[in-house]
C-alpha positions in Angstrom: 20.5 13.8 -3.4 18.3 16.3 -5.8 14.5 18.2 -5.7 13.2 15.0 -7.0 13.9 13.0 -4.6 13.2 14.8 -1.7 9.8 15.6 -3.1 9.2 12.0 -3.6 10.5 10.9 0.4 8.1 13.6 1.7 5.3 11.7 -0.3 6.6 8.4 1.2 6.6 9.7 4.6 2.8 10.9 4.6 1.9 7.7 2.9 3.6 5.8 5.5 1.9 8.2 8.1 -1.5 7.3 6.6 -1.0 4.1 6.8 -0.2 3.4 10.3 -2.7 6.0 11.6 -4.8 3.2 9.9 -3.4 0.9 11.6 -3.8 2.4 15.1 -7.7 3.4 14.1 -7.5 -0.5 13.0 -5.9 -2.0 15.7 -8.4 0.8 18.3 -11.0 -0.6 16.6 -10.5 -4.0 17.1 -9.9 -4.2 21.4 -13.2 -1.8 22.1 -15.6 -3.8 23.5 -18.4 -0.5 23.7 -20.9 0.1 21.2 -20.3 4.0 21.3 -16.3 3.9 21.4 -16.8 2.0 18.0 -19.4 4.2 16.1 -16.5 7.0 16.3 -13.2 5.5 15.8 -15.5 3.7 12.5 -15.9 6.9 11.2 -12.9 8.1 11.6 -11.3 5.2 10.1 -13.2 6.2 7.3 -11.9 9.3 7.4 -8.3 8.3 7.7 -9.1 6.0 4.3 -10.4 8.8 2.7 -7.0 10.9 3.3 -5.1 7.8 2.6 -6.6 7.8 -1.1 -6.6 11.2 -1.7 -2.0 11.1 -0.6 -2.6 7.5 -2.7 -3.6 9.3 -6.0 -1.4 9.5 -8.3 -1.1 12.7 -10.2 -1.4 13.4 -14.0 -2.5 9.9 -14.8 -4.0 11.8 -17.8 -0.4 12.5 -18.6 0.2 8.6 -19.1 0.0 8.1 -22.7 1.2 11.3 -24.0 4.9 10.8 -23.7 4.9 10.3 -20.0 8.0 7.7 -19.5 7.1 5.3 -17.7 10.4 4.2 -16.1 10.0 1.0 -13.5 12.4 1.6 -10.5 15.3 -0.6 -10.1 14.3 -3.8 -7.9 17.1 -5.5 -6.2 18.4 -8.8 -7.0 17.2 -10.5 -2.9 13.6 -8.4 -4.7 13.8 -9.7 -8.0 13.9 -13.7 -6.3 11.6 -13.1 -4.0 9.6 -12.4 -6.9 10.8 -15.3 -8.8 9.3 -17.3 -5.9 6.9 -16.6 -5.2 5.7 -16.9 -9.3 7.1 -20.4 -8.7 4.8 -20.7 -5.5 1.9 -19.8 -7.2 2.2 -21.8 -10.2 2.8 -25.0 -8.5 -0.4 -24.2 -5.9 -2.3 -23.7 -9.4 -1.1 -27.0 -11.2 -0.6 -29.3 -8.2 -3.8 -27.8 -5.3 -2.9 -25.9 -1.8 -3.3 -29.6 -0.1 -1.2 -31.8 -2.3 2.1 -33.7 -1.2 
């Protein structure tokens, strides 16, 4: 595994942890019934969302226009077929409506 792969994997794990934290806080917010507990949970959820936004920010975005590579990650056959099926379903719904049938 190259150094870039290790760094990307670490970044992905940090993102996944931030998303899991948000999911946990959101679940706790949905389950709580006391208003006194809801306010701190909302504040913590807000801070967790800010942390996720910082982690998810794409570094080097300003360099994209000047020779930065725009290589798309390869998708598996299953992913390509799933995307094709989703596009087809969206087209059918757009053309015939959701209630048709």
